[in-house]
C-alpha positions as a printed NumPy array, in Angstrom:
array([[ 18.357,   3.638,   7.074],
       [ 15.213,   3.58 ,   5.672],
       [ 13.138,   6.199,   4.924],
       [  9.192,   6.084,   6.398],
       [  5.951,   7.683,   5.575],
       [  3.758,   8.871,   8.85 ],
       [ -0.024,   7.244,   7.785],
       [ -3.173,   9.69 ,   8.588],
       [ -5.76 ,   7.627,   9.993],
       [ -7.539,   6.361,   7.113],
       [ -5.574,   6.77 ,   4.339],
       [ -5.58 ,   5.834,   0.834],
       [ -3.057,   3.28 ,   1.64 ],
       [ -5.44 ,   1.774,   3.887],
       [ -8.447,   1.521,   1.701],
       [ -6.447,   0.896,  -1.672],
       [ -4.441,  -1.485,  -0.227],
       [ -6.935,  -4.188,   0.628],
       [ -9.069,  -3.755,  -1.925],
       [ -5.6  ,  -4.042,  -4.584],
       [ -5.49 ,  -6.895,  -2.325],
       [ -8.716,  -8.351,  -2.952],
       [ -9.262,  -7.436,  -6.598],
       [ -6.154,  -9.778,  -7.752],
       [ -7.785, -12.564,  -4.884],
       [ -4.859, -12.602,  -2.174],
       [ -5.075, -12.883,   0.158],
       [ -3.096, -11.166,   3.727],
       [ -1.443, -14.205,   3.644],
       [ -0.089, -14.132,   0.187],
       [  0.055, -11.29 ,  -0.559],
       [  2.971, -10.845,   2.632],
       [  4.657, -13.369,   0.898],
       [  5.382, -12.343,  -2.478],
       [  6.411,  -8.742,  -0.906],
       [  8.262, -10.277,   1.734],
       [  6.748,  -8.907,   4.916],
       [  4.451,  -9.986,   7.448],
       [  0.922, -11.143,   7.297],
       [  0.84 ,  -8.865,  10.412],
       [  1.904,  -6.549,   9.174],
       [ -0.883,  -6.119,   5.803],
       [ -3.347,  -6.347,   8.657],
       [ -1.591,  -3.652,  10.097],
       [ -1.804,  -1.329,   7.652],
       [ -5.245,  -2.255,   6.151],
       [ -6.898,  -1.783,   9.501],
       [ -5.221,   1.548,  10.327],
       [ -2.815,   0.154,  13.274],
       [ -0.079,   1.28 ,  11.265],
       [  1.546,   4.359,  11.267],
       [  4.398,   4.554,   9.458],
       [  5.637,   2.71 ,   6.144],
       [  8.594,   2.252,   5.238],
       [  8.875,   3.298,   2.024],
       [ 11.001,   0.238,   0.37 ],
       [  8.407,  -2.179,   2.323],
       [  6.217,   0.169,   0.282],
       [  7.316,  -0.513,  -3.197],
       [  7.514,  -4.392,  -1.97 ],
       [  3.638,  -4.406,  -1.568],
       [  2.913,  -2.498,  -4.948],
       [  5.625,  -4.922,  -6.784],
       [  3.669,  -7.777,  -5.591],
       [  0.259,  -6.012,  -6.622],
       [  1.478,  -5.509,  -9.813],
       [  1.166,  -1.759,  -9.319],
       [  2.969,   1.09 ,  -9.455],
       [  3.493,   2.636,  -5.544],
       [  1.988,   5.851,  -6.422],
       [ -1.558,   3.576,  -6.552],
       [ -1.053,   2.666,  -3.323],
       [ -1.07 ,   6.338,  -1.77 ],
       [ -4.111,   8.037,  -3.854],
       [ -2.069,   8.815,  -7.128],
       [ -3.   ,   8.312, -10.479],
       [ -1.416,   8.081, -13.876],
       [ -4.251,  10.109, -15.322],
       [ -4.105,  12.656, -12.819],
       [ -0.735,  14.825, -12.249],
       [ -0.264,  17.759,  -9.694],
       [ -1.988,  20.726, -10.401],
       [ -4.19 ,  19.363, -12.831],
       [ -7.804,  20.315, -12.767],
       [-10.36 ,  18.479, -13.727]])
């Protein structure tokens, strides 16, 4: 059974997914096809109507966008836990 992540309203995932998708020049339908999910799923995530996201789905969407899954949820390679900027 795949694990899911609870999404708080207006999370980094919602904000970043749309921005990354548009930066790559992809429509919701194109991203959905690449990730193996429905366009409605991408739309629900981007518009905050999906409260959980399966971790496997998150990984598939990240792969389709050619980014690390952490990039979708707010983590960046330059920021490490506990570091102070």
